[in-house]
N, C-alpha and C positions, 0 to 999 in steps of 0.2 A: 786483725781483719781476717775473716775466713776466706778460703780460696774462692768460694762461690761469689764473694763480694768484690773480688779484684776485677779491674777493668781488662778487657781483651788486650793482650800484648804486655801485661805486667810481667816484670822480671821473675817474680815468684812462681809464675805459671810456666816459665821456660827453664829455670834453673833451681835446683834444690839447694836451700841454704846450708852452708857448712859442709858440703860434699866436694871433695877434691877431685879434679879431673886431670887426665893425662896431659892434655894440651889446653890449658885454661884460656889462653888468648883466642885460639881458634874456636873453642867451644862457646865462649861468651859472645864472640862476634856472630856466629851462626844463630845463637839464641836470640840475639838482638834483631837479626834479619827476619827470623820467624815471628817474633813478637810484633815487629812493625807491620809485617804483612797481615797479621791477624787484626791489628788495630785498624788498618785501612779497610779490611773486609767489614769490620763492624761499622765503619763509616759509609758502607754501601758503595765503595769504589769498585770499578770493574776489575776482573782479574788481569786484563791486558794492561791497564794503567798501573796496577801494582807491580806486575812483572817488569814493566819498563823502568819504574823507579828503582826497584831492587837492583836491576842491571846497572844503573848509573852509580849506585852506592858501591857495588862491587868493583866497578872500574876505578872509582876514586880511591877505594881501599888498596887496590893494586898499585896505583900511582904513588900513594903515600909510602908504601913499603914499610909500614909500621905495624905494631901489634894490633891496634884496633882504634876505634873512634875516641877512646879515652885519652889518646895522645895526639889526636889530630889538631892542627893549628890553622889559623886564618891564613898564614903565609903559604901553607901547602895548598889551600883552596885558591889563592891568588896565582900560584905557579901553575896549577892545573888549568885554570881559565886562560892564562897566557899561552900555554901550550896548545890548547884547543883552538884558539883564534890564530896564533902566529904560525904554528907548525901544521896542524891538521886542517886549518882553513874552515873551521866550523862556523856556521852562520850565527848571527846575533841571537836569533830565536832559540837555537840549539843550546848555546851557552846559558841563556836565560832559563831554559827548562832544566838543565843539569843543576844549576845553582839552586833552583827552586826545590829540587828533589833532596839535595844535601841539606838545605835549610829545614825542610820538614822532618827529615830523619833526625837531625840534631835536636830539633825542638821536642821530638818524641822522647829522645834519650834523656834530655835535661828536665823533663816534666817530672816533678816529685811523685806524681800519682802512679807512675809506672815502676819506680824503684830501681832504675838502672844506676843512678848516682851512688846509692848505697852499695849495690853489688860491686861496682868498679872500685870504690874506695876500700872495701873489705878485701878484694882479690888483688888489686894492683896498686893501691895506695894513692890513686888519683881518680879523676872522674871526667867525663866528657863535657865540653863547653860548645857553645854555638860558634861556628867558624864562618858563617855567611851573614854579613850585615848590610845595611843600607849603603855603607861607604865602599864596600868591595864587591858589589854585585851589579849585574847588568840591569837595565831598566827598560820598561815598555816606552820606547821613544815615539811610537805612533800606533794607531789602531791596528794596522796590518804590518807585521814585521817580516813578511815573506820576502823572497828574492825580488828585488825591484825589476828584474828582467821579465818576470812573469806577465803575460798579457793574454788578450783574447785573440782568436783567429780572425783574420780579415774575411770578408765574404768570399773572396777568390780562394784563400787558403782552405776555408771550410768546404768549398765546392770541390777543390782538388782532393781533399781528404776523403770525402764521400765517393767521388768518382773512382779513386784508387781502390777503395774498399770493394766497390762493385766489380771493378775490373779483375781483382784477385779471385773473386768467386767464379767469374766466367773463364778466366785463364786456367784455373785448376780443373774446372769441369771439362773444358775443351781438350786439355792435355791428358786427361784421364789419370791424373795423379791423385794421391790421397789428400784429402783435406778441404774439398770445396765447401762442405758444411761448416767446418771450423772457420773458414774465411767468412762465411755467411754470418756466423755467430759474432765474429769481431765487427763486421759491418753493422749488424743490428744493435749491438751494444753501443757502438759509437753514436749511431743516430738517435737511439733512445735517450742516452745521456744528454745529448744536446737538446733534443726536442722538449724535454721536461726539466732541464737545468739540474741534473742529478750529479751527486758526487759518485766516486768510484764504488764505494761500498753500498750506497743506496741503490745503484744500478744492479750490481751482482746479486743483491739480496731480494730482488723483486720475484714475486710468485705470479703464477697465471691469474690468481684471484685478485691481484692488486690493481686491477683496472675496472672501472665502472662507468655508467652513463652519466652525463650531465643533463638534467632535465631542461636546462635553459639553452643547451646546445645539442639537440638530438641528431644533428648532422654528423656528429662524431661517433655515433653508435655506442658500442661498449667501451670505447676508449676516450670518453669525455673527461675522465678524471684518472690520474695516476696516484694511487695511495701509497705514500712512502711510510714504511713502518720501521725503518732502521736509519733514521736521520741522525746527524751528528749530535751526540748527547752533551749536555753540560757536565761539568765535573761532579762525579758522585751521583749522576742521574742516569736513568735508563734511556735508550734511544728515543729521540723525539719523533712523533708522528705528524704528518701533514698531508693534505690533499693538494695536488698540483693540477690545476685546470689546463686542459688542452687549449691552445690558442690557434687561431686560423693560420698564423705564419708558419707553424710547424706541423700542421695537420697532415702533410705529406708522409709523415712517418708511419701513419696508421696502415697504409698498404704494405709497407716493408714489414711491420710487426705482424700483420695477419699472415703474410707469406711465411715468416719464420715459424709461427705457431702451428700453422696447418701443414707445411711441407718439410721444413728443415728440422725443427726440434724433434719430431718423432724418430728421426734417423738415429738419434743417440740412444733410443730404446731404453730409457730409464724411467722407472715408476717414481717420479719426483714431481713435486708441486712447483719447483723452481722454474723460472722463466728461462734461465740459461744453465742447463746441465752440461756435463762433460762426459767423455767416454768412460771415465773412471770414478767419477763422484757425482753426487746428486746436484751439486752446485759449483760453478766455476769459482776458483779462488781469487783473492785480490792480486796475488802475484801473477797469476795467469792473465788477468785482465791487463795489467801493466805491461807484461812482456809482449802480448799480442798487439797492443795499441802502439807500443814503441816500434815494433816491426812495421806496422802500417805506416807510421809517420816517416820512417826511413824510406819505405817504398814510394811514398808521395813526395819525397825530397823536402820534407818539413823538419829540418834538423836544428832549427833555432832553439837554443836552450831555454828560451822564454815560453816555449809552447809545451804543454803536457796535457794529460787527461783532464785536469781541472780547468784547462783553458776552454773546454767545451762549455762548462758552466759559466765562465766569464763571458763567452760569446752569447750565451742565452740571455744573460742580464742585459748586455749591450743591445741585443736585438729588441728586447722589450722596451728599453728606453727610447731607441730610435723609432719604434713603432707608436710611441706616444702613450704607453700605458702609465697609469698612476703609480707613483713611487711606493705607496702603501701596498698596492696590489703586487708589485714586483717583490717587495720585501716578504710578503706572505707566500708567494710562489716558491721562493728559494729557501724559506725557513730561517731567515735571519732575525735575531732578536732585536737588533738595533739597525736603524736606517743607515747609520754611518758605515756599518760593515758592508751593506749592499753597495754603497757608493764606491768602495774600493774595487769592486768587481766591474765597474762600468768603464768600458773602453770604446767610446763612440767614435765613429769614423770621421775623417776630415770633411767629407761631404755633408754629414749630418750637422756638424758645427757650422758649416757654411750656410746651410739652410736656416739654422736658428738665427744667425746674425742677419741674414737677408730678411727673415720674417720680422725681426726686431726693428730693423731699419725701415721697412715698409710701414710697420705700425707707427713708428715715430713720425714718418712723413705724413701719414693720414691724420695723426693728431695735430701736427703743425698746420696742415691745410685747413682742418676744421677750425682751429683757433683763429687763423687769418680770416676765414670766411665770417666768423662771428664778429670779429673786430670791424670788418668792412661794413657789415650790416648795421652795427651800432652807430658807426660814423654817419651813415646815410640817414638814419633817423626814420621816423614814421612817414 
């Protein structure tokens, strides 16, 4: 087979046959990592996903303290998983992801099309085998494998969060200290994320042009629709796009957003299309969003480990449910492929559940009254 006909990631593209190297184990392992990365690029996976998986393989390689994957065993994979859960306290979903990366890496190495089995047999007298099986790997036990403590903000907590964000702006401005516009940016990011049910990356990646009018709701002006261009992608796919309609329940955010765009954002003095620039870059980073939001939560006294930036999105879904919006509409607003995923985000209040039960009881009583009335009329006859 000519080199031009070899698949991306093939051993022959990474190592020259019959050429001795100074440190063969190290050289072959690095060639494997490079080949696997190129194979994943050919599958259109994102660089971030590839880098994350490569990092997992390097961690497992360090744990095994062996020459390379050609001598890895299933028992080593078991021991690593046990250490992750028992000592490091890794979440179920974390272990699941790590095992998935190892499984895919070993499947790549053991695929005859890539030639790594032959390379290892010629150089080391052995070859790699699959070390992650159905019997020794974690499983998807539910649709959402996230921390069960995670929840939405209550109405009072959400109000405290927004009030604290506004107070920080006023306090810094009145004290004459540096940073009132930074505090304003944090407050606006928080409110925008909640008002349109956005993820952290979706919020920070917004541009000024990502808002437009909704012809059916002219009262919202130029903020009738929020166009999300960097939605969470499926594996091997580009970011998903969606349009999130502004709803009356969160239309109050428009005044805040207009003030940010007209008065606060120009202070950063950057020639950027980003909605949220910084003093040093055209767009705020994901880490900066997390850090500033965590500080805001501390200032508001909201230190519950079940609350995080994503809880704003959970609160948005719960608000739409309690407001009576159709489940399909909610699913489209937040960009979930399956309705079951949206249901995981729903944390309705006890008051809402009480109203639902009361409404059901009232409806049942009305049906019983109507049935009794019909029976009485039939007994009386004409």
